[in-house]
C-alpha positions in Angstrom: 24.9 -95.4 -31.5 28.7 -96.7 -32.0 30.5 -96.9 -33.8 29.2 -94.1 -36.8 31.2 -95.0 -39.7 29.4 -93.1 -42.6 28.6 -89.7 -42.9 27.0 -87.7 -45.7 25.0 -84.3 -45.6 23.9 -84.5 -42.3 23.2 -88.2 -42.6 25.1 -90.5 -40.0 25.4 -94.5 -40.6 26.2 -96.7 -37.9 25.7 -99.5 -35.5 24.8 -100.1 -31.8 27.4 -102.0 -29.6 24.8 -104.6 -28.9 23.1 -105.3 -32.3 22.2 -108.5 -33.7 21.4 -110.4 -36.9 20.1 -109.6 -39.7 23.1 -107.5 -40.9 21.6 -104.0 -40.5 22.6 -100.4 -39.9 21.1 -97.4 -38.1 20.7 -94.2 -40.0 20.1 -90.9 -38.5 19.5 -87.4 -39.9 18.6 -85.1 -36.8 16.0 -86.4 -34.9 14.9 -89.0 -37.5 16.2 -92.7 -37.8 15.7 -95.7 -40.1 17.2 -99.1 -39.9 18.5 -100.5 -43.2 18.7 -104.3 -43.2 20.8 -106.2 -45.5 20.1 -110.1 -46.9 22.6 -112.2 -48.2 22.8 -115.4 -50.5 25.9 -116.9 -51.5 27.9 -113.5 -50.2 25.7 -111.6 -52.7 23.1 -108.4 -51.3 20.1 -110.1 -52.8 17.5 -107.5 -50.6 17.6 -104.5 -48.8 14.9 -103.3 -46.7 14.4 -99.9 -45.0 12.5 -100.4 -41.8 10.8 -97.8 -39.6 12.1 -97.6 -36.1 9.8 -97.7 -33.4 9.3 -94.2 -31.6 11.1 -92.4 -34.3 9.9 -90.0 -36.8 9.7 -91.0 -40.2 12.8 -90.2 -42.3 12.3 -87.1 -44.8 11.8 -88.2 -48.3 14.3 -86.2 -49.6 17.1 -87.2 -47.3 15.6 -91.0 -47.6 16.4 -90.6 -51.6 20.0 -89.6 -50.9 20.2 -92.3 -47.8 19.2 -94.8 -50.6 21.7 -93.4 -52.9 24.4 -93.9 -50.4 23.6 -97.3 -49.2 23.5 -98.4 -52.9 26.9 -97.2 -53.5 28.7 -98.3 -50.1 26.6 -101.3 -49.3 29.3 -104.0 -49.8 31.5 -101.9 -47.7 28.8 -101.6 -45.0 28.3 -105.4 -44.7 32.1 -105.9 -44.5 32.2 -103.4 -41.8 29.3 -105.4 -40.1 31.3 -108.4 -40.1 34.6 -106.9 -39.3 32.8 -105.2 -35.8 30.7 -107.9 -34.8 32.4 -111.3 -36.2 35.8 -110.6 -35.9 36.0 -108.1 -33.2 38.1 -105.5 -35.5 37.8 -101.5 -35.2 36.6 -100.3 -38.4 37.5 -96.6 -39.9 34.7 -93.8 -40.4 34.2 -92.6 -44.1 33.1 -89.0 -44.6 31.3 -88.9 -48.1 31.7 -85.9 -50.2 29.9 -86.9 -53.1 27.8 -90.0 -54.1 27.0 -89.5 -57.7 
């Protein structure tokens, strides 16, 4: 995964260097992985989908709850980072989150 740009309580959020549409991130917690897809309409996020990754174990329910809070708080930053990285070819900075509530 490159780059990993958001970290919180062992959860890492990032892109693969050769990713594709829809706008999405890969989220890891140890050996667990889930993909989070963002669907936009008129520059607004209208849907966020949590998708199981093939050949990966189910994300633990307690960490999935935490991940959903993290995604909700940073959703527009995540989308902007995706656009900056894939569309504009810019480097993005890592964010280490200490609190999400």
